[in-house]
C-alpha positions in Angstrom: 0.0 0.0 0.0 2.8 2.4 0.9 4.8 1.4 -2.2 1.7 2.1 -4.4 1.4 5.5 -2.9 5.1 6.3 -3.5 4.7 5.1 -7.1 1.7 7.4 -7.6 3.4 10.4 -6.1 6.9 10.1 -7.3 6.2 12.5 -10.1 5.4 15.2 -7.6 7.9 14.4 -4.7 11.3 12.8 -4.7 11.3 9.1 -3.9 13.9 9.7 -1.2 11.5 12.1 0.7 8.5 9.8 0.2 10.4 6.7 1.5 11.7 8.6 4.5 8.2 10.0 5.3 6.5 6.6 5.0 9.4 4.9 6.8 10.3 2.4 4.1 13.6 1.8 2.5 14.3 3.0 -1.0 15.8 -0.4 -1.9 12.6 -2.0 -0.8 10.6 0.3 -3.0 12.8 -0.2 -6.1 12.7 -4.0 -5.5 8.9 -3.9 -5.3 8.8 -1.9 -8.5 11.0 -4.3 -10.4 9.1 -7.4 -9.2 6.6 -8.7 -11.7 3.0 -8.6 -10.6 1.8 -11.7 -8.7 -0.4 -14.2 -10.5 -3.4 -13.3 -8.4 -2.9 -9.6 -9.4 -2.8 -10.5 -13.1 -5.9 -12.7 -12.7 -7.7 -9.9 -10.9 -6.8 -7.6 -13.7 -8.3 -10.0 -16.3 -11.3 -10.6 -14.2 -11.8 -6.9 -13.7 -11.8 -6.3 -17.4 -14.5 -9.0 -17.9 -16.5 -7.5 -15.1 -16.3 -4.0 -16.6 -17.4 -5.5 -20.0 -20.5 -7.2 -18.4 -21.2 -4.0 -16.5 -21.2 -2.0 -19.8 -23.2 -4.6 -21.7 -26.0 -4.4 -19.1 -26.0 -0.6 -19.2 -24.7 -0.5 -15.6 -27.8 -2.2 -14.3 -26.2 -5.3 -12.8 -24.6 -5.4 -9.3 -22.2 -7.9 -8.0 -24.7 -10.8 -7.5 -25.9 -10.7 -11.1 -22.5 -10.1 -12.6 -21.3 -13.1 -10.5 -24.1 -15.2 -12.0 -23.3 -13.9 -15.5 -19.6 -14.9 -15.0 -20.7 -18.3 -14.0 -22.8 -18.7 -17.1 -19.7 -17.7 -19.1 -17.7 -20.4 -17.4 -15.7 -18.2 -15.1 -15.8 -19.6 -11.5 -15.1 -17.0 -8.9 -16.5 -15.8 -5.6 -19.2 -13.2 -5.3 -17.2 -11.2 -2.7 -14.2 -11.1 -5.1 -16.5 -9.7 -7.8 -17.8 -7.2 -5.3 -14.3 -6.2 -4.3 -13.1 -5.8 -7.9 -16.2 -3.7 -8.8 -15.6 -1.5 -5.8 -11.9 -1.0 -6.7 -12.9 0.0 -10.3 -15.7 2.2 -9.1 -18.4 0.1 -10.7 -21.9 0.1 -9.1 -25.3 -0.7 -10.4 -27.5 2.2 -11.3 -30.6 1.9 -9.2 -34.1 2.4 -10.7 -36.1 5.2 -9.3 -39.1 4.1 -7.4 -42.4 4.8 -9.3 -44.7 6.8 -7.1 -48.4 7.0 -7.8 -49.6 10.6 -7.6 -53.2 10.3 -8.8 -55.9 10.5 -6.2 -59.1 8.8 -7.2 -61.1 9.9 -4.1 -61.6 13.7 -4.2 -64.4 16.1 -3.6 -64.2 17.8 -7.0 -66.9 17.3 -9.7 -66.2 14.7 -12.3 -66.7 15.7 -16.0 -69.3 13.8 -17.9 -68.1 11.1 -20.4 -69.1 12.8 -23.6 -67.3 10.3 -25.9 -68.9 7.2 -24.2 -65.8 5.2 -25.5 -66.7 6.0 -29.1 -63.1 6.8 -30.3 -63.7 6.3 -34.1 -64.3 9.5 -35.9 -65.1 10.0 -39.7 -63.3 13.4 -40.1 -60.7 15.6 -38.5 -61.4 18.0 -35.7 -64.6 16.3 -34.6 -63.2 15.2 -31.3 -60.0 15.9 -29.4 -58.6 14.1 -26.4 -56.0 15.3 -24.0 -53.7 14.0 -21.3 -51.0 15.3 -19.0 -48.1 13.1 -18.1 -44.7 13.6 -16.5 -41.4 12.6 -18.1 -38.2 12.0 -16.0 -35.2 13.8 -17.3 -31.6 14.1 -16.1 -32.5 17.4 -14.5 -35.8 16.5 -12.9 -39.4 16.1 -14.1 -41.1 17.7 -17.0 -44.8 17.8 -17.5 -46.2 17.2 -20.9 -49.7 18.1 -22.0 -50.8 16.7 -25.4 -54.0 17.1 -27.4 -54.7 14.4 -30.0 -57.2 14.4 -32.9 -59.2 11.2 -32.7 -59.6 10.9 -36.5 -55.9 11.3 -37.5 -54.4 10.1 -34.2 -51.9 13.0 -34.5 -50.9 15.5 -31.8 -52.5 18.8 -32.8 -51.1 20.6 -29.8 -48.6 20.0 -27.0 -46.7 21.9 -24.3 -44.1 21.1 -21.7 -43.4 22.8 -18.4 -41.6 22.1 -15.1 -44.9 22.5 -13.2 -48.5 21.6 -13.8 -50.2 25.0 -14.3 -53.1 26.5 -16.2 -50.6 27.8 -18.7 -49.4 24.3 -19.5 -52.8 23.2 -20.7 -53.6 26.6 -22.3 -50.4 26.6 -24.3 -51.3 23.1 -25.7 -54.8 24.3 -26.5 -53.4 27.5 -28.1 -51.1 25.4 -30.4 -54.0 23.1 -31.3 -56.2 26.1 -32.3 
């Protein structure tokens, strides 16, 4: 561990100063540096590359248990804790899915609009019936709300608007685009 630190910092500080500070001999450091890597270190390096490849193939969704299982399917026998250690050393971690939270309240005191369409979604001409919906879209910077107005005949969006909040302006902008 000390020798690795010296090797990493020798471009900034003299080896003599680093060895004296960490209380190791310079001869010991240079002997360590000249020594070939141990077979286990080389095996860890190869396994780490395989783990990184699986991690990339799975779009960073797999953690150590699933990568361990995938390695087993590929014929590579190793321990789950070793896989976890190599992932930790390389800074690999599974991306967690965000929990889906239901935000719609079905029980409320507000009046419910009448069902004018009565599930008759087929229309013979354009602009006879429009339907609308508001949904939220997760982005890298948070949530965006999308209001869309669809023409039932053509099934095309005739108006839409996006905003960071659900406001009257969101729906009015979509309606303004449709008109």
